[in-house]
C-alpha positions as CSV (number, residue, x, y, z in Angstrom):
1,M,0.0,0.0,0.0
2,S,1.4,3.4,-1.0
3,T,2.2,5.7,1.9
4,E,1.8,8.8,-0.2
5,Y,-1.3,10.9,0.2
6,K,-1.5,13.6,-2.5
7,A,-4.2,15.6,-4.3
8,E,-4.6,13.1,-7.1
9,Q,-5.8,10.5,-4.4
10,I,-8.8,12.7,-3.5
11,Q,-11.8,11.2,-5.3
12,V,-14.8,13.3,-6.2
13,L,-17.9,11.2,-6.8
14,E,-20.2,13.3,-9.0
15,G,-24.0,13.0,-9.5
16,L,-25.4,9.8,-8.2
17,E,-22.1,7.9,-8.2
18,A,-21.8,8.5,-4.4
19,V,-25.2,6.7,-3.9
20,R,-24.1,3.6,-5.8
21,K,-20.7,3.6,-4.0
22,R,-22.2,4.0,-0.5
23,P,-25.9,3.0,-0.8
24,S,-26.3,2.3,3.0
25,M,-25.8,5.9,3.8
26,Y,-29.0,6.7,2.0
27,I,-31.3,3.7,2.5
28,G,-30.0,2.1,5.7
29,D,-28.6,-1.1,4.2
30,V,-28.5,-3.2,1.0
31,G,-30.5,-6.0,2.5
32,V,-34.2,-6.5,2.9
33,Y,-34.7,-3.2,4.7
34,G,-33.0,-1.1,2.1
35,L,-34.7,-2.9,-0.8
36,H,-38.1,-2.1,0.6
37,H,-37.0,1.4,1.5
38,L,-36.9,2.1,-2.3
39,V,-40.7,1.6,-2.5
40,Y,-41.2,3.7,0.6
41,E,-39.3,6.6,-1.0
42,V,-41.5,6.5,-4.1
43,V,-44.7,6.1,-2.2
44,D,-43.7,9.0,0.2
45,N,-43.6,11.3,-2.8
46,S,-47.1,10.4,-3.6
47,I,-48.1,10.8,0.0
48,D,-46.6,14.3,-0.1
49,E,-49.0,15.1,-2.9
50,A,-51.8,13.8,-0.7
51,L,-50.7,16.0,2.2
52,A,-50.7,19.0,-0.2
53,G,-54.3,18.1,-1.1
54,F,-53.7,17.0,-4.7
55,C,-53.7,13.2,-4.5
56,K,-56.6,10.9,-3.6
57,G,-55.4,7.5,-4.7
58,I,-52.1,5.5,-4.9
59,Q,-51.5,2.1,-6.5
60,A,-48.5,-0.2,-6.1
61,F,-47.8,-3.2,-8.3
62,L,-45.2,-6.0,-7.8
63,R,-44.5,-7.2,-11.3
64,P,-43.5,-10.8,-12.3
65,D,-40.0,-9.5,-13.5
66,G,-39.2,-8.2,-10.0
67,S,-39.9,-4.6,-10.8
68,V,-42.3,-2.3,-9.0
69,T,-44.8,0.3,-10.3
70,V,-46.2,3.1,-8.2
71,I,-49.0,5.2,-9.6
72,D,-50.6,8.3,-8.1
73,D,-53.2,10.9,-9.3
74,G,-51.3,13.9,-8.0
75,R,-50.2,16.9,-10.1
76,G,-47.5,15.1,-11.8
77,I,-43.7,15.9,-11.6
78,P,-43.1,19.2,-13.5
79,V,-41.8,18.6,-17.1
80,D,-40.9,22.1,-18.2
81,M,-37.3,23.1,-18.7
82,H,-35.4,24.3,-15.7
83,P,-34.2,27.9,-16.2
84,I,-30.7,27.2,-14.8
85,H,-29.9,23.6,-15.6
86,N,-31.5,23.6,-19.0
87,K,-33.0,20.2,-18.5
88,P,-36.6,19.0,-17.9
89,A,-37.5,19.4,-14.2
90,V,-38.3,15.7,-13.9
91,E,-34.8,14.8,-15.1
92,I,-33.3,17.0,-12.5
93,V,-35.4,15.5,-9.7
94,L,-34.4,12.0,-10.8
95,T,-30.7,12.6,-11.4
96,I,-29.5,15.3,-8.9
97,L,-29.3,14.8,-5.2
98,H,-31.0,17.5,-3.1
99,A,-33.2,18.5,-6.0
100,G,-37.0,18.7,-5.6
101,G,-40.0,20.7,-4.7
102,K,-39.6,20.1,-0.9
103,F,-37.3,23.1,-0.5
104,D,-39.9,25.5,-1.9
105,R,-42.3,26.5,0.9
106,D,-45.1,27.2,-1.6
107,S,-45.1,23.8,-3.3
108,Y,-45.5,21.7,-0.2
109,K,-46.7,23.0,3.1
110,V,-45.6,19.8,4.8
111,S,-43.6,16.9,3.4
112,G,-41.9,13.7,4.5
113,G,-39.4,14.0,1.7
114,L,-37.3,16.6,3.3
115,H,-33.8,16.3,1.8
116,G,-34.6,15.9,-1.9
117,V,-32.7,12.7,-2.2
118,G,-35.4,10.0,-2.1
119,I,-36.5,9.5,-5.8
120,S,-33.0,10.2,-7.1
121,V,-31.6,7.5,-4.8
122,V,-34.2,5.1,-6.1
123,N,-33.1,5.9,-9.6
124,A,-29.4,5.5,-8.8
125,L,-29.9,2.1,-7.2
126,S,-32.2,0.7,-10.0
127,E,-31.1,-1.4,-12.9
128,W,-33.6,0.8,-14.8
129,L,-36.4,3.2,-14.0
130,E,-39.1,4.6,-16.2
131,V,-41.3,7.6,-15.4
132,E,-44.6,8.5,-17.0
133,I,-46.2,11.8,-16.2
134,S,-49.7,13.0,-17.0
135,R,-49.7,16.7,-17.1
136,N,-50.7,19.6,-19.4
137,G,-53.1,17.3,-21.3
138,N,-50.1,15.1,-22.3
139,I,-48.4,11.9,-21.2
140,Y,-44.6,12.3,-20.9
141,H,-42.1,9.4,-20.7
142,Q,-38.4,9.0,-19.9
143,R,-36.1,6.0,-19.2
144,Y,-33.1,5.8,-17.0
145,E,-30.5,3.1,-16.4
146,Q,-28.4,3.0,-13.2
147,G,-29.3,6.6,-12.6
148,H,-28.5,8.0,-16.0
149,A,-31.1,9.2,-18.5
150,V,-31.0,7.0,-21.6
151,S,-33.8,8.7,-23.5
152,E,-35.1,12.2,-24.0
153,L,-38.3,13.2,-22.2
154,K,-41.0,12.8,-24.9
155,I,-44.8,12.9,-25.3
156,I,-46.2,9.5,-25.9
157,G,-50.0,10.3,-25.7
158,Q,-52.7,12.5,-24.4
159,S,-54.5,12.5,-21.0
160,K,-57.3,14.4,-19.4
161,S,-56.0,13.5,-15.9
162,T,-52.8,14.2,-14.0
163,G,-50.4,12.0,-12.0
164,T,-47.1,10.2,-11.9
165,T,-46.2,6.6,-12.6
166,V,-42.7,5.4,-11.5
167,H,-41.7,1.9,-12.7
168,F,-38.3,0.6,-11.5
169,K,-36.3,-2.6,-11.1
170,P,-33.8,-2.7,-8.2
171,D,-30.2,-3.4,-9.3
172,K,-29.1,-6.9,-8.3
173,E,-25.5,-5.7,-8.4
174,I,-26.3,-3.4,-5.4
175,F,-28.8,-5.5,-3.3
176,E,-28.3,-8.7,-1.4
177,T,-31.8,-9.7,-2.4
178,V,-34.2,-8.2,-5.0
179,E,-37.3,-10.1,-3.8
180,F,-40.0,-7.9,-2.4
181,S,-42.3,-9.0,0.4
182,F,-46.0,-8.3,-0.3
183,D,-46.8,-8.5,3.4
184,T,-44.0,-6.0,4.4
185,L,-45.1,-3.5,1.9
186,S,-48.8,-4.0,2.7
187,Q,-48.2,-3.1,6.4
188,R,-46.4,0.1,5.4
189,L,-49.1,1.1,3.0
190,R,-51.8,0.3,5.5
191,E,-50.0,2.5,8.0
192,Q,-50.0,5.4,5.5
193,A,-53.7,5.0,4.8
194,F,-54.4,5.3,8.6
195,L,-52.2,8.4,8.8
196,N,-53.9,10.1,5.8
197,R,-57.6,10.0,6.5
198,G,-59.6,9.0,3.4
199,I,-56.8,8.4,0.9
200,K,-57.2,5.1,-1.0
201,I,-54.0,2.9,-1.3
202,D,-54.0,-0.3,-3.3
203,I,-51.2,-2.9,-3.6
204,T,-51.3,-5.8,-6.0
205,D,-48.8,-8.7,-6.1
206,E,-49.0,-10.0,-9.7
207,I,-46.6,-12.9,-8.9
208,H,-48.8,-14.5,-6.3
209,E,-52.1,-13.0,-7.3
210,K,-52.7,-11.1,-4.1
211,N,-54.0,-7.7,-3.4
212,H,-55.1,-5.3,-0.6
213,S,-57.0,-2.1,-0.6
214,F,-56.7,0.4,2.3
215,Q,-58.9,3.4,3.1
216,Y,-59.8,4.6,6.6
217,E,-62.1,7.5,7.1
218,G,-61.4,7.4,10.9
219,G,-57.7,8.2,10.4
220,I,-55.5,7.5,13.4
221,S,-58.4,6.7,15.6
222,S,-59.1,3.8,13.3
223,F,-55.3,2.9,13.7
224,V,-55.7,2.7,17.5
225,E,-58.8,0.5,17.1
226,Y,-56.9,-1.7,14.7
227,L,-54.1,-2.2,17.3
228,N,-56.5,-2.9,20.1
229,K,-58.8,-5.2,18.1
230,N,-57.4,-8.3,20.0
231,K,-57.6,-6.6,23.4
232,V,-60.2,-5.8,26.0
233,T,-60.5,-2.0,26.1
234,I,-61.3,0.1,29.2
235,H,-63.3,2.8,27.2
236,E,-65.2,2.1,24.0
237,H,-63.8,4.7,21.6
238,P,-60.3,6.2,21.3
239,I,-59.7,9.7,22.7
240,H,-59.0,12.0,19.8
241,L,-57.0,15.2,20.4
242,L,-56.2,17.8,17.7
243,G,-54.4,21.1,17.7
244,S,-52.3,23.5,15.6
245,K,-49.8,26.2,16.5
246,N,-46.8,27.9,14.7
247,D,-47.0,25.8,11.5
248,V,-47.3,22.5,13.5
249,D,-50.4,20.4,13.1
250,A,-50.7,17.8,15.8
251,E,-53.1,14.9,16.1
252,V,-53.2,12.2,18.9
253,A,-55.4,9.2,19.4
254,L,-55.2,7.0,22.5
255,Q,-57.1,4.2,24.1
256,Y,-56.5,2.1,27.2
257,N,-56.9,-1.7,27.4
258,D,-56.7,-4.0,30.3
259,G,-53.3,-5.4,29.3
260,Y,-49.9,-4.5,30.8
261,Q,-47.9,-3.3,27.7
262,E,-47.7,0.2,26.2
263,T,-48.0,0.5,22.5
264,I,-47.1,4.0,21.2
265,F,-46.2,4.9,17.6
266,S,-45.1,8.3,16.6
267,Y,-45.0,10.0,13.1
268,A,-43.8,13.2,11.7
269,N,-45.2,14.1,8.2
270,T,-46.3,10.4,8.0
271,I,-42.8,9.2,8.5
272,N,-42.5,6.6,11.3
273,T,-40.1,8.0,13.8
274,R,-39.1,4.7,15.3
275,E,-36.7,6.3,17.8
276,G,-39.3,8.9,18.9
277,G,-38.2,12.5,19.4
278,T,-39.6,15.7,20.7
279,H,-43.3,14.9,19.8
280,L,-43.1,11.7,21.8
281,I,-41.4,13.4,24.8
282,G,-44.1,16.1,24.7
283,F,-46.9,13.5,24.6
284,K,-45.5,11.5,27.5
285,S,-45.0,14.6,29.6
286,G,-48.5,15.9,29.0
287,L,-50.1,12.6,29.7
288,T,-48.3,12.0,33.0
289,R,-48.8,15.6,34.3
290,T,-52.6,15.7,33.3
291,I,-53.4,12.3,34.9
292,N,-51.6,13.1,38.1
293,E,-53.2,16.5,38.4
294,Y,-56.7,14.9,37.9
295,A,-56.0,12.1,40.4
296,K,-54.8,14.6,43.0
297,K,-57.7,16.9,42.5
298,N,-60.2,14.1,42.9
299,N,-58.3,12.3,45.7
300,L,-57.9,9.1,43.7
301,T,-54.4,8.2,44.7
302,K,-54.4,8.8,48.4
303,D,-53.1,5.2,49.1
304,I,-49.9,5.8,47.0
305,S,-47.0,7.6,48.7
306,A,-45.6,9.2,45.5
307,A,-47.0,10.6,42.2
308,L,-47.8,8.2,39.4
309,S,-44.8,7.7,37.1
310,G,-44.9,7.9,33.3
311,E,-44.5,4.1,33.2
312,D,-47.5,3.7,35.5
313,V,-49.9,5.9,33.4
314,R,-48.8,4.3,30.2
315,E,-49.6,0.7,31.3
316,G,-52.2,-0.7,28.9
317,L,-52.0,2.4,26.7
318,T,-52.2,2.3,22.9
319,A,-51.5,5.6,21.2
320,I,-50.7,7.2,17.9
321,I,-49.0,10.6,17.7
322,S,-48.9,12.3,14.3
323,V,-47.4,15.8,13.7
324,K,-47.2,17.6,10.4
325,I,-44.5,20.3,10.3
326,R,-43.4,22.7,7.6
327,E,-39.7,22.2,8.2
328,P,-39.1,19.0,10.2
329,Q,-35.6,18.3,11.6
330,F,-34.9,14.6,11.3
331,E,-31.8,12.9,12.5
332,G,-30.3,11.3,9.4
333,Q,-31.8,10.4,6.0
334,T,-33.7,7.4,7.4
335,K,-35.6,9.9,9.6
336,A,-35.8,7.7,12.8
337,K,-36.0,10.6,15.3
338,L,-37.6,14.1,15.2
339,G,-35.6,16.9,16.6
340,N,-37.7,20.1,16.4
341,S,-37.6,21.6,19.9
342,E,-40.7,23.6,19.6
343,V,-42.9,20.5,19.0
344,K,-42.5,19.2,22.6
345,G,-44.4,22.1,24.2
346,I,-47.0,22.2,21.5
347,I,-47.9,18.5,21.9
348,E,-47.7,18.7,25.7
349,S,-50.2,21.6,25.6
350,I,-52.6,19.9,23.2
351,V,-52.5,16.6,25.1
352,G,-52.9,18.3,28.5
353,D,-55.9,20.5,27.5
354,G,-57.7,17.8,25.5
355,L,-57.1,14.9,28.0
356,E,-58.2,17.1,31.0
357,Q,-61.5,17.9,29.2
358,F,-62.0,14.2,28.5
359,L,-61.3,13.1,32.1
360,E,-63.7,15.8,33.5
361,E,-66.5,14.7,31.1
362,N,-65.9,11.0,31.6
363,P,-65.3,10.5,35.4
364,Q,-66.0,6.7,35.4
365,T,-63.5,6.1,32.7
366,A,-61.0,8.4,34.4
367,K,-61.4,6.5,37.6
368,K,-60.7,3.2,35.8
369,I,-57.6,4.6,34.1
370,I,-56.2,5.9,37.4
371,E,-57.0,2.7,39.3
372,K,-55.1,0.8,36.7
373,A,-52.1,3.2,36.9
374,A,-52.2,2.9,40.8
375,L,-52.0,-0.9,40.5
376,A,-49.1,-0.5,38.1
377,A,-47.3,1.8,40.6
378,R,-47.5,-0.8,43.3
379,A,-46.4,-3.5,40.9
380,R,-43.5,-1.3,39.7
381,D,-42.1,-1.1,43.2
382,A,-42.2,-4.9,43.4
383,A,-40.6,-5.1,39.9
384,R,-37.9,-2.7,40.9
385,K,-36.8,-4.9,43.8
386,A,-36.9,-8.0,41.6
387,R,-35.1,-6.3,38.8
388,E,-32.3,-5.4,41.1
389,L,-31.7,-9.0,41.7
390,T,-31.3,-9.7,38.0
391,R,-29.4,-6.5,37.0
392,R,-26.1,-7.1,35.5
393,K,-23.2,-6.4,37.8
394,E,-20.3,-4.3,36.7
395,V,-18.0,-7.4,36.7
396,L,-19.8,-10.7,36.3
397,D,-18.4,-13.5,38.3
398,S,-19.5,-17.2,38.6
399,N,-21.6,-16.4,41.6
400,S,-23.8,-13.9,39.7
401,L,-24.9,-16.3,37.0
402,P,-27.7,-18.8,37.1
403,G,-26.5,-22.2,38.5
404,K,-27.8,-24.2,35.5
405,L,-26.1,-22.0,32.9
406,A,-23.1,-23.7,31.3
407,D,-21.1,-20.6,30.3
408,C,-18.4,-20.4,27.6
409,S,-14.8,-19.5,28.2
410,E,-14.6,-16.7,25.6
411,K,-15.1,-13.2,27.2
412,D,-15.7,-11.2,24.1
413,P,-19.5,-11.0,23.6
414,K,-19.2,-10.6,19.9
415,L,-17.7,-14.1,19.6
416,C,-20.2,-15.8,22.0
417,E,-23.6,-17.4,21.6
418,I,-26.1,-18.9,24.0
419,Y,-28.5,-21.7,23.3
420,L,-31.8,-21.5,25.2
421,V,-32.7,-25.2,25.2
422,E,-36.0,-26.9,26.0
423,G,-35.7,-29.4,28.8
424,D,-32.9,-30.7,31.0
425,S,-32.4,-33.8,28.8
426,A,-31.7,-31.8,25.7
427,G,-29.8,-29.3,27.8
428,G,-27.5,-32.1,29.0
429,S,-26.8,-33.3,25.4
430,A,-26.2,-29.7,24.3
431,K,-23.7,-29.1,27.2
432,Q,-21.7,-32.2,26.2
433,G,-21.9,-31.6,22.4
434,R,-21.1,-27.8,22.4
435,D,-17.9,-26.0,21.7
436,R,-17.1,-24.8,25.2
437,R,-15.0,-21.9,23.9
438,F,-17.8,-19.8,22.6
439,Q,-21.1,-21.7,23.1
440,A,-23.1,-21.3,26.4
441,I,-26.1,-23.5,27.2
442,L,-29.1,-22.5,29.4
443,P,-31.7,-25.3,29.8
444,L,-35.2,-24.1,30.4
445,K,-37.6,-26.3,32.4
446,G,-41.1,-26.4,31.1
447,K,-42.9,-23.4,29.6
448,I,-42.0,-19.9,30.8
449,L,-44.6,-17.5,31.9
450,N,-46.8,-15.8,29.3
451,V,-45.8,-12.2,29.8
452,E,-48.6,-11.0,27.6
453,K,-50.9,-11.7,30.5
454,A,-48.7,-10.7,33.4
455,R,-47.0,-7.6,34.7
456,L,-43.3,-7.3,34.9
457,D,-43.2,-7.9,38.7
458,K,-44.8,-11.3,38.2
459,A,-42.5,-12.1,35.3
460,L,-39.5,-11.3,37.4
461,A,-40.7,-13.7,40.1
462,N,-40.5,-16.5,37.5
463,E,-37.4,-18.6,38.0
464,E,-36.8,-19.4,34.3
465,I,-37.3,-15.8,33.3
466,T,-34.9,-14.6,36.0
467,A,-32.3,-17.0,34.9
468,L,-32.7,-15.9,31.3
469,I,-32.4,-12.2,32.2
470,T,-29.3,-12.8,34.3
471,A,-27.6,-14.9,31.6
472,I,-28.1,-12.3,28.9
473,G,-26.9,-9.7,31.3
474,A,-28.4,-6.5,29.9
475,G,-31.3,-5.7,32.2
476,V,-35.0,-5.9,31.4
477,G,-37.8,-3.6,30.5
478,Q,-38.2,-0.7,28.1
479,D,-36.2,1.8,30.1
480,D,-33.7,-0.6,31.7
481,F,-32.6,-3.0,28.9
482,D,-29.3,-2.0,27.2
483,V,-28.5,-4.1,24.1
484,K,-24.9,-2.9,24.3
485,K,-24.4,-4.9,27.5
486,I,-25.5,-8.3,26.2
487,R,-23.1,-11.1,27.0
488,Y,-23.8,-13.1,23.8
489,D,-24.0,-11.8,20.2
490,R,-26.4,-14.6,19.2
491,I,-29.3,-15.8,21.4
492,I,-30.4,-19.1,19.8
493,I,-33.8,-20.6,20.7
494,M,-33.5,-24.4,20.4
495,T,-36.8,-26.3,21.0
496,D,-38.4,-29.6,19.9
497,A,-40.0,-29.8,16.5
498,D,-43.5,-30.3,18.0
499,V,-46.4,-28.3,19.3
500,D,-44.9,-27.8,22.8
501,G,-41.6,-26.7,21.2
502,S,-43.5,-24.2,19.1
503,H,-45.3,-22.9,22.1
504,I,-42.1,-22.4,24.1
505,R,-40.5,-20.6,21.2
506,T,-43.5,-18.3,21.0
507,L,-43.4,-17.6,24.7
508,L,-39.7,-16.7,24.5
509,L,-40.3,-14.5,21.5
510,T,-43.2,-12.7,23.3
511,F,-40.9,-12.0,26.2
512,F,-38.1,-10.6,24.0
513,F,-40.6,-8.5,22.1
514,R,-42.2,-7.0,25.2
515,Y,-39.1,-6.6,27.4
516,M,-36.0,-6.8,25.2
517,L,-37.3,-5.3,22.0
518,S,-33.9,-3.8,20.8
519,L,-32.5,-7.4,21.1
520,V,-34.8,-8.4,18.3
521,E,-34.6,-5.2,16.3
522,S,-30.8,-5.4,16.2
523,G,-30.8,-9.0,14.9
524,H,-29.4,-10.9,17.9
525,V,-32.2,-13.5,18.2
526,Y,-32.1,-16.8,16.2
527,I,-34.1,-20.0,15.9
528,A,-32.2,-23.3,15.7
529,Q,-33.3,-25.8,13.1
530,P,-32.9,-29.4,14.4
531,P,-33.6,-32.2,11.9
532,L,-36.9,-34.0,11.8
533,Y,-35.4,-37.3,10.4
534,C,-32.3,-39.3,10.0
535,V,-32.4,-41.5,6.9
536,K,-29.8,-44.3,6.9
537,K,-28.8,-46.9,4.4
538,G,-25.8,-49.0,5.4
539,K,-23.1,-46.6,6.5
540,E,-24.7,-43.6,4.8
541,E,-26.5,-41.3,7.2
542,H,-28.4,-38.2,6.1
543,Y,-30.3,-35.7,8.3
544,V,-33.3,-34.1,6.7
545,Y,-35.5,-31.2,7.9
546,S,-38.9,-31.9,6.2
547,D,-41.2,-34.6,4.9
548,E,-40.3,-33.6,1.4
549,E,-36.6,-34.0,2.0
550,R,-37.2,-37.4,3.6
551,D,-39.2,-38.6,0.6
552,A,-36.6,-37.3,-1.8
553,K,-33.8,-39.1,0.0
554,L,-35.8,-42.3,0.1
555,N,-36.4,-42.1,-3.6
556,E,-32.7,-41.5,-4.1
557,F,-32.0,-44.7,-2.2
558,G,-34.7,-46.4,-4.2
559,R,-36.6,-47.3,-1.1
560,R,-34.8,-50.6,-1.0
561,S,-34.5,-52.9,2.0
562,G,-32.0,-51.8,4.5
563,T,-33.2,-48.2,4.5
564,H,-34.1,-47.0,7.9
565,V,-35.9,-43.7,8.9
566,Q,-35.6,-42.3,12.4
567,R,-38.1,-39.6,13.4
568,Y,-36.7,-37.2,16.1
569,K,-39.7,-36.2,18.2
570,G,-37.4,-34.3,20.6
571,L,-33.9,-32.9,21.0
572,G,-33.4,-35.4,23.8
573,E,-33.5,-38.3,21.3
574,M,-30.2,-37.1,19.8
575,N,-26.9,-37.9,21.4
576,P,-24.3,-35.0,21.9
577,E,-22.5,-35.8,18.7
578,Q,-25.6,-35.8,16.6
579,L,-26.8,-32.6,18.2
580,W,-23.5,-30.9,17.5
581,K,-23.3,-32.2,13.9
582,T,-26.9,-31.2,12.9
583,T,-27.8,-28.2,15.0
584,M,-24.8,-26.6,16.7
585,D,-21.8,-26.8,14.5
586,P,-21.5,-23.4,12.7
587,A,-20.0,-25.1,9.7
588,T,-23.0,-27.3,9.1
589,R,-26.0,-26.0,11.0
590,T,-28.9,-23.8,9.9
591,I,-30.2,-21.1,12.1
592,L,-32.9,-18.6,11.3
593,R,-32.5,-14.9,12.3
594,V,-35.6,-13.4,13.8
595,V,-36.3,-10.2,11.8
596,L,-38.8,-7.6,12.9
597,E,-40.2,-6.5,9.5
598,D,-43.2,-4.6,10.8
599,I,-43.6,-3.7,14.4
600,V,-47.3,-2.8,14.0
601,E,-48.2,-6.2,12.7
602,A,-46.0,-7.9,15.3
603,E,-47.8,-6.0,18.0
604,S,-51.2,-7.2,16.6
605,T,-50.0,-10.8,16.2
606,F,-48.5,-11.2,19.7
607,S,-51.7,-9.7,21.2
608,M,-53.8,-12.1,19.1
609,L,-51.8,-15.3,19.9
610,M,-50.9,-14.6,23.5
611,G,-53.6,-12.2,24.8
612,D,-56.8,-12.8,26.8
613,K,-59.2,-12.5,23.9
614,V,-60.2,-16.0,22.6
615,E,-62.2,-15.0,19.6
616,P,-59.3,-13.6,17.4
617,R,-57.2,-16.7,18.2
618,R,-60.0,-19.0,17.2
619,E,-60.5,-17.1,14.0
620,F,-56.8,-17.3,13.3
621,I,-56.8,-21.1,13.8
622,Q,-59.8,-21.6,11.6
623,Q,-58.3,-19.5,8.8
624,N,-54.9,-21.2,9.0
625,A,-55.6,-24.8,10.0
626,R,-55.3,-26.1,6.5
627,Y,-51.6,-25.0,6.4
628,V,-50.6,-27.2,9.4
629,K,-47.8,-29.6,8.3
630,N,-46.9,-31.4,11.6
631,L,-49.8,-32.0,13.9
632,D,-49.4,-33.8,17.2
633,V,-52.5,-35.9,18.0
């Protein structure tokens, strides 16, 4: 490597070259998330037209060739020549970073597309992109390849309507996968339909012949009802709060249920701010202050020594916070956190005034909400004491870890993994078969507590959960868990391939989702894939993972005499060598990473599967019973 560092070594990446060189800077990554982000960027432009009052309908199509088409009935991207760049405006928008109508305060009052990089980034990262614009009574068309215009903008027909059609195919040279998920995109589009009252959004998967149509006249109140559909609510209808000040339009919908989890989603200009921001801080502050003031005024918390905490008043709460701002300040292009300082006070004021009025007008509901918060306060104190017993010490020694944990010798968490194993028998085989240098084993006895139906204090009294928290070593709970402190980079759930094993796996995933969410979000949770069968013929031995693989192997052997099939009903039926060879050896095993594609749908699914309401679960079983492959009877 040359040690010289001169002017000629300074590279200047012009146009969209920088995007193709470092795509993750613009779309997060080049995996599944980044791929779908391309569609979101295009749809967000159409949503911006809806926010401006010019778009009523959006259609998305997944084409058989792997391309995507997004159509809207907005004004259409301008096609006239730009006075400075001497190119059609649409070409500038698609080929130059930080170019667009979002910088002009008159074109868009509010917009999610703040930086002017979205559609140009999609163009840069596509094998090809074609745009069709209906405007001025004409239909205009232009084609691009890898970000460069390969045709002139030309009129190809006439139209009495207006709108934009963007048709693109992601570049397989850039992305790890170019296969879109209909379900992932559907959840995002459903979310947008909730946030934009009345707009109609359709998505069609031409490959699998599936389609959805979303339109919600109730807006974010309908969103809250959707999230609470599998829960028992304390009051019938969501509380809807609305206000506007200093170019900030704020809307909040909230409803309490009898569960123990809080579910809050925040949005700025319809962008999901996953990491929250000033609007979320303002909401929480206004909620806590208003409920405490009402409780004190009406003498409803006389048996509690201190004021209700924010955690107490948010127990069982489902809420949507949506703000629309002329000039939002997002942290980064992926817009995960809102930074506008003025928003905090505006939201706090709107929530305080509106909620105070609701509580005064609905005293019975107010009493139920405060009684629930008071119970949460007492449980929180018990949980705090239990949590302290499981909190990770500054220096972990052998005495601080659960007795049944077989830890590994490696001390660097990035090199370590832990298997959460169903049962002592399988745990014993795993302990003998593992690589002690980097693999830890924690056997779990029976089924852990269903935390969907229990408060944290009860969960922390459960021996198996306590052992799990202590072994992982990063705390527990929304405000206490720190993913940076985990003792293992991979947490691998290894259960039997039967109904009980599936249930235990679901219970563990429910616990992680509710109390260690960032563990799942950052990709540290995996599912082991033990074999279902061992097919033997003579000295040949093959492990297979499905009935189809078994039949294929038997056909390969010709189903002759001497062929033997062993069905593994449980991990305990495998000796340590077999367990290592099939399920634990990094060179030969298959493990599935748990990916949180859509937190809204995950929230709904865990509530449905593990919550108190029986009807949604029965309906789910009836709809999906025909897909069951392995049924224990």
